[in-house]
C-alpha positions as CSV (number, residue, x, y, z in Angstrom):
1,X,-18.6,-21.3,-25.3
2,X,-17.0,-18.1,-27.3
3,X,-15.5,-14.8,-25.6
4,X,-18.5,-12.7,-24.9
5,X,-16.2,-9.6,-23.6
6,X,-16.3,-11.1,-20.2
7,X,-12.9,-12.1,-18.7
8,X,-14.4,-15.0,-17.1
9,X,-15.3,-16.4,-20.8
10,X,-11.6,-17.1,-21.7
11,X,-11.0,-20.0,-19.7
12,X,-14.3,-22.2,-20.5
13,X,-13.3,-20.8,-24.3
14,X,-9.6,-21.9,-24.0
15,X,-10.8,-25.5,-22.8
16,X,-13.2,-25.8,-26.2
17,X,-10.3,-25.4,-28.6
18,X,-7.8,-27.5,-26.4
19,X,-10.1,-30.6,-26.6
20,X,-10.7,-29.5,-30.3
21,X,-6.8,-29.2,-31.0
22,X,-6.2,-32.3,-29.0
23,X,-8.6,-34.3,-31.3
24,X,-7.4,-32.5,-34.5
25,X,-3.6,-33.6,-33.5
26,X,-5.2,-37.2,-33.0
27,X,-6.6,-37.7,-36.4
28,X,-3.9,-35.8,-38.4
29,X,-1.0,-37.8,-36.9
30,X,2.4,-36.8,-35.7
31,X,3.5,-35.6,-39.0
32,X,0.9,-32.9,-39.3
33,X,0.4,-31.8,-35.9
34,X,-1.2,-28.3,-36.1
35,X,1.6,-25.4,-35.1
36,X,0.5,-22.1,-35.1
37,X,3.2,-18.7,-35.6
38,X,2.2,-16.5,-32.6
39,X,4.3,-13.9,-31.5
40,X,7.5,-15.0,-33.6
41,X,7.7,-18.6,-32.5
42,X,5.5,-22.4,-32.6
43,X,2.5,-22.3,-30.8
44,X,1.9,-26.1,-30.0
45,X,-0.6,-27.5,-28.4
46,X,1.1,-28.0,-25.1
47,X,2.0,-24.4,-25.5
48,X,-1.4,-23.2,-25.7
49,X,-2.1,-25.4,-22.4
50,X,0.6,-24.0,-20.6
51,X,-0.9,-20.5,-21.8
52,X,-4.2,-21.5,-20.4
53,X,-2.5,-22.7,-16.9
54,X,-1.1,-19.3,-16.3
55,X,-4.0,-17.1,-17.1
56,X,-6.2,-19.6,-14.9
57,X,-3.1,-18.8,-12.0
58,X,-3.4,-15.1,-13.0
59,X,-7.0,-14.7,-12.4
60,X,-6.2,-16.7,-9.0
61,X,-3.8,-13.9,-8.3
62,X,-6.2,-11.5,-8.9
63,X,-8.8,-12.8,-6.8
64,X,-5.8,-12.7,-4.0
65,X,-5.4,-9.2,-4.8
66,X,-8.8,-8.2,-4.3
67,X,-8.6,-10.3,-1.1
68,X,-5.9,-8.5,0.1
69,X,-8.0,-4.8,-0.9
70,X,-11.0,-6.3,1.3
71,X,-9.2,-6.8,4.4
72,X,-7.6,-3.4,4.0
73,X,-10.8,-1.4,3.5
74,X,-11.8,-3.3,6.7
75,X,-9.0,-2.5,8.4
76,X,-9.6,1.3,7.6
77,X,-13.4,0.4,8.5
78,X,-12.3,-0.6,12.0
79,X,-9.5,2.0,12.6
80,X,-12.2,4.9,11.6
81,X,-14.8,3.4,14.2
82,X,-12.4,3.4,17.1
83,X,-10.9,6.8,16.3
84,X,-14.3,8.2,16.2
85,X,-15.5,6.6,19.3
86,X,-12.7,8.3,21.2
87,X,-12.5,11.8,19.2
88,X,-16.1,11.9,20.7
89,X,-15.4,10.9,24.1
90,X,-12.6,13.8,23.7
91,X,-15.0,16.7,22.5
92,X,-17.3,15.0,25.2
93,X,-14.7,16.1,27.9
94,X,-14.1,19.4,26.5
95,X,-17.8,20.3,26.5
96,X,-17.6,18.9,30.1
97,X,-14.7,20.9,31.6
98,X,-13.4,23.4,28.8
99,X,-16.8,25.7,28.4
100,X,-15.3,29.5,28.2
101,X,-12.0,29.0,28.2
102,X,-9.5,29.8,25.1
103,X,-9.6,26.3,23.8
104,X,-13.5,26.0,23.1
105,X,-12.8,27.9,19.6
106,X,-10.8,25.4,18.5
107,X,-12.5,22.5,19.2
108,X,-13.0,20.2,16.2
109,X,-16.2,19.1,14.9
110,X,-16.5,15.1,14.4
111,X,-17.0,13.9,10.8
112,X,-18.6,11.0,9.5
113,X,-17.3,7.6,9.3
114,X,-17.9,7.7,5.9
115,X,-16.0,10.5,4.9
116,X,-12.8,10.2,2.8
117,X,-9.3,10.3,4.1
118,X,-8.1,13.9,3.9
119,X,-12.2,14.8,5.7
120,X,-11.7,11.9,8.3
121,X,-7.9,12.2,9.1
122,X,-8.1,16.4,9.3
123,X,-9.9,16.8,12.5
124,X,-7.9,13.3,14.1
125,X,-4.9,15.3,14.0
126,X,-6.7,18.7,15.2
127,X,-7.7,16.3,18.2
128,X,-4.7,14.9,18.9
129,X,-3.1,18.7,18.8
130,X,-5.4,20.1,21.1
131,X,-5.1,16.9,23.4
132,X,-1.8,17.8,23.9
133,X,-1.9,21.5,24.6
134,X,-4.5,20.6,27.1
135,X,-1.9,18.3,28.8
136,X,0.4,21.0,28.7
137,X,-2.1,24.0,30.2
138,X,-3.6,24.1,33.8
139,X,-5.4,21.7,35.2
140,X,-8.9,21.9,35.1
141,X,-10.9,21.7,38.7
142,X,-12.0,18.0,38.7
143,X,-10.0,16.8,36.0
144,X,-6.5,15.5,36.5
145,X,-3.7,16.0,34.1
146,X,-2.2,14.3,31.8
147,X,-6.2,13.7,30.4
148,X,-6.9,9.8,30.2
149,X,-10.2,8.4,28.4
150,X,-11.8,5.3,28.8
151,X,-11.4,4.9,32.4
152,X,-7.8,5.7,32.1
153,X,-6.8,3.1,29.1
154,X,-6.6,5.7,26.3
155,X,-4.1,8.4,26.3
156,X,-3.1,10.6,23.4
157,X,-0.2,8.7,22.4
158,X,-2.6,5.9,21.8
159,X,-4.9,8.0,20.0
160,X,-2.1,9.6,18.1
161,X,-0.5,6.3,17.4
162,X,-4.1,5.3,16.1
163,X,-4.2,8.3,13.6
164,X,-0.8,7.1,12.3
165,X,-1.5,3.6,11.9
166,X,-4.9,4.7,9.8
167,X,-2.6,6.9,7.2
168,X,-1.0,3.6,7.2
169,X,-3.8,1.8,6.5
170,X,-4.6,3.6,3.5
171,X,-0.8,3.7,2.0
172,X,-1.2,-0.1,2.3
173,X,-5.0,0.0,0.5
174,X,-3.3,2.2,-2.3
175,X,-0.5,-0.5,-2.8
176,X,-3.2,-3.3,-2.9
177,X,-5.1,-1.2,-5.6
178,X,-2.2,-1.0,-7.6
179,X,-0.7,-4.4,-7.0
180,X,-4.5,-5.1,-8.4
181,X,-4.1,-2.6,-11.4
182,X,-0.6,-4.6,-12.1
183,X,-2.4,-7.8,-12.0
184,X,-5.1,-7.1,-14.3
185,X,-2.6,-5.8,-16.9
186,X,-0.8,-9.3,-16.5
187,X,-3.8,-11.2,-17.3
188,X,-4.7,-8.9,-20.2
189,X,-1.5,-9.5,-22.2
190,X,-2.1,-13.1,-21.8
191,X,-5.4,-12.9,-22.8
192,X,-4.7,-11.3,-25.6
193,X,-2.1,-13.9,-26.8
194,X,-4.9,-16.6,-26.0
195,X,-7.2,-14.8,-28.4
196,X,-4.9,-14.5,-31.1
197,X,-3.9,-18.2,-31.0
198,X,-7.7,-19.1,-31.0
199,X,-8.4,-16.5,-34.2
200,X,-5.3,-18.2,-35.9
201,X,-6.3,-21.8,-35.1
202,X,-10.0,-21.2,-36.6
203,X,-7.7,-19.7,-40.1
204,X,-5.7,-22.7,-39.6
205,X,-8.1,-25.5,-39.3
206,X,-10.1,-25.5,-42.5
207,X,-7.0,-25.8,-44.6
208,X,-5.1,-28.0,-42.6
209,X,-8.3,-30.1,-41.9
210,X,-9.7,-30.1,-45.2
211,X,-10.1,-34.0,-45.7
212,X,-11.7,-34.2,-42.2
213,X,-14.8,-32.3,-42.3
214,X,-16.0,-33.1,-38.7
215,X,-13.0,-31.1,-37.8
216,X,-14.4,-28.3,-39.6
217,X,-17.8,-28.5,-38.8
218,X,-17.1,-28.9,-35.0
219,X,-14.4,-26.0,-34.9
220,X,-15.0,-24.1,-31.4
221,X,-16.5,-20.6,-32.0
222,X,-14.2,-17.3,-30.9
223,X,-17.4,-15.2,-30.6
224,X,-21.2,-15.9,-30.2
225,X,-23.2,-16.2,-33.2
226,X,-26.0,-13.6,-34.2
227,X,-29.1,-14.3,-32.1
228,X,-31.2,-13.2,-29.2
229,X,-30.0,-13.0,-25.7
230,X,-31.6,-15.5,-23.5
231,X,-33.6,-14.7,-20.7
232,X,-31.8,-14.5,-17.2
233,X,-32.7,-16.4,-14.4
234,X,-33.7,-15.2,-11.2
235,X,-31.2,-16.3,-8.0
236,X,-30.3,-15.7,-4.5
237,X,-27.6,-16.6,-2.0
238,X,-27.0,-17.3,1.4
239,X,-24.2,-18.0,3.5
240,X,-23.8,-21.8,4.6
241,X,-21.8,-22.6,7.8
242,X,-18.9,-23.4,8.1
243,X,-17.5,-21.6,4.9
244,X,-19.9,-21.6,2.1
245,X,-22.5,-20.0,-0.5
246,X,-25.2,-21.6,-1.6
247,X,-26.8,-20.3,-4.4
248,X,-30.2,-21.3,-5.7
249,X,-31.7,-19.9,-9.0
250,X,-34.9,-20.7,-11.2
251,X,-35.1,-23.3,-13.3
252,X,-34.3,-23.1,-16.7
253,X,-37.8,-23.4,-18.9
254,X,-36.4,-21.4,-22.1
255,X,-35.1,-23.3,-25.0
256,X,-31.8,-23.4,-26.3
257,X,-30.0,-23.1,-23.0
258,X,-26.8,-25.1,-23.3
259,X,-25.4,-24.5,-19.8
260,X,-25.8,-22.7,-16.7
261,X,-22.5,-21.0,-15.0
262,X,-21.6,-19.7,-11.6
263,X,-19.2,-16.7,-11.8
264,X,-18.1,-14.4,-9.2
265,X,-15.4,-12.8,-7.4
266,X,-14.0,-11.7,-4.2
267,X,-15.2,-8.3,-2.8
268,X,-18.5,-6.5,-1.9
269,X,-19.3,-5.0,-4.8
270,X,-19.6,-6.9,-8.4
271,X,-17.5,-5.9,-11.1
272,X,-17.5,-7.6,-14.6
273,X,-13.6,-7.6,-14.8
274,X,-12.8,-9.3,-11.7
275,X,-15.2,-12.3,-11.9
276,X,-14.2,-15.8,-12.9
277,X,-16.4,-18.8,-13.9
278,X,-16.6,-20.9,-10.7
279,X,-18.9,-24.0,-11.7
280,X,-21.3,-24.7,-14.4
281,X,-23.9,-27.3,-15.2
282,X,-26.6,-28.6,-17.7
283,X,-29.7,-26.7,-17.5
284,X,-31.8,-29.8,-16.6
285,X,-29.6,-30.1,-13.2
286,X,-30.4,-29.3,-9.8
287,X,-31.0,-25.7,-9.7
288,X,-28.1,-24.6,-7.2
289,X,-24.4,-24.2,-6.6
290,X,-22.6,-24.7,-3.2
291,X,-18.9,-23.1,-3.2
292,X,-16.4,-21.9,-0.5
293,X,-14.9,-19.7,-3.4
294,X,-13.7,-16.2,-1.5
295,X,-15.2,-17.3,2.0
296,X,-11.9,-18.5,3.5
297,X,-12.0,-16.5,6.4
298,X,-14.3,-14.8,8.9
299,X,-15.5,-11.2,7.7
300,X,-14.6,-11.8,4.2
301,X,-17.3,-11.2,1.1
302,X,-17.8,-12.4,-2.3
303,X,-20.2,-11.3,-4.6
304,X,-22.0,-13.8,-7.6
305,X,-23.8,-14.1,-10.5
306,X,-25.4,-17.1,-12.3
307,X,-25.6,-16.8,-16.2
308,X,-27.5,-18.8,-18.5
309,X,-25.6,-19.4,-22.3
310,X,-27.6,-20.5,-25.5
311,X,-26.4,-22.6,-28.4
312,X,-25.2,-19.2,-30.0
313,X,-23.1,-18.5,-26.9
314,X,-25.0,-15.5,-25.9
315,X,-25.4,-15.2,-22.4
316,X,-27.2,-13.3,-19.4
317,X,-26.6,-12.9,-15.6
318,X,-28.8,-12.8,-13.0
319,X,-28.5,-9.8,-10.7
320,X,-25.6,-9.7,-8.3
321,X,-25.9,-11.6,-5.0
322,X,-23.4,-10.6,-1.9
323,X,-22.7,-13.2,0.6
324,X,-20.3,-12.3,3.6
325,X,-19.0,-14.7,6.1
326,X,-19.7,-14.1,9.3
327,X,-16.9,-12.8,12.1
C-alpha cells in the first residue's frame, strides 16, 4: 500500500510500515532499534503504533460527526415537511374564509421544501404573524376563533414553536458541520506526522540496515510507483436486513492486482476526504463484502466504493453506492 492522496490510504500504509519496522527491530537487536527524530523528540516503534491508533480513533470521530450531521439534516427535513403541510392548511383556510378582506394581500406564498433556511422560514414567520392577527380580529362566519387546524390539534402557538424548533435545528446543523471541520483538522495534523515519520523511516533504513539487504529490498513504499491506473470494477450494493450492506463487485480479471478494498463513510453523497478503509480481500476471493458500517440505526445512510490496487500501488475506484437503512 502507499499514500495515494486518499485519506483512506493512511492506515493500511502505516500497517505495512509497522510490520517492517517490527521486523527490522527484531533483526537489528535491542541495541540497534530504529528510532527517528520526529517533532524534536524520538519516535520509537511503539510511538508510531500509538500514532496509528490515534489516527484510527480520529477517523472514527469523523464518522461520528458525519452521523451527527446526517441526523441534524434529517431533523430539518422532517420539520420542513411538517411545517409546509401546516402552512398549506393555513393558506387554504384563508382562501376559504378571508377572500376580499384586508388580510388577503398579506397572505404569504408557499416555499419549496428544497429551499434554503432564509427562503423557507420567512413565509413561515409571515404565516405565524398573520395567524395571530386573524385571531385578534373579528371572527368570520362559520370560523370560530382562535383558529385551530388539523381537527383542532394545531394552534398558532404550536406552529410558531415548530418554526422556532426548525431554526434551532439549523443552528445544530451548523454546529455539526463546524465540529466535523475541526475533527478533520485534527486528523490532518496526525496524518502529517505519520507521513513525515514514514518518509524519515525510508531514509533511515538503507543506512541502518545496510548489512541486511532483504530489509532494504522490502521497504514499504510511501507513494505509488510510476505505472498505469488499473481498470475500475463495477459494483452494486443493497441493504441486507437487519443492519448491513451487501456489496457485490465484478470479478478481477486484469493482471497485477494485489488487493480489493471496500471504502466508505456515513452520509448520502460520496466525499473522498470522508472515506475510510472498511475491509479488503485478495483479488481471487469471493467478489463481495458484507458490512454493517454506518448503518447503526434506522434512517441513516452510508456510501461505498470498491477499489482495486495493483502491484505499483496505483488504484481505481468504482462508482459510489448509497445504502440507506429503512426506518
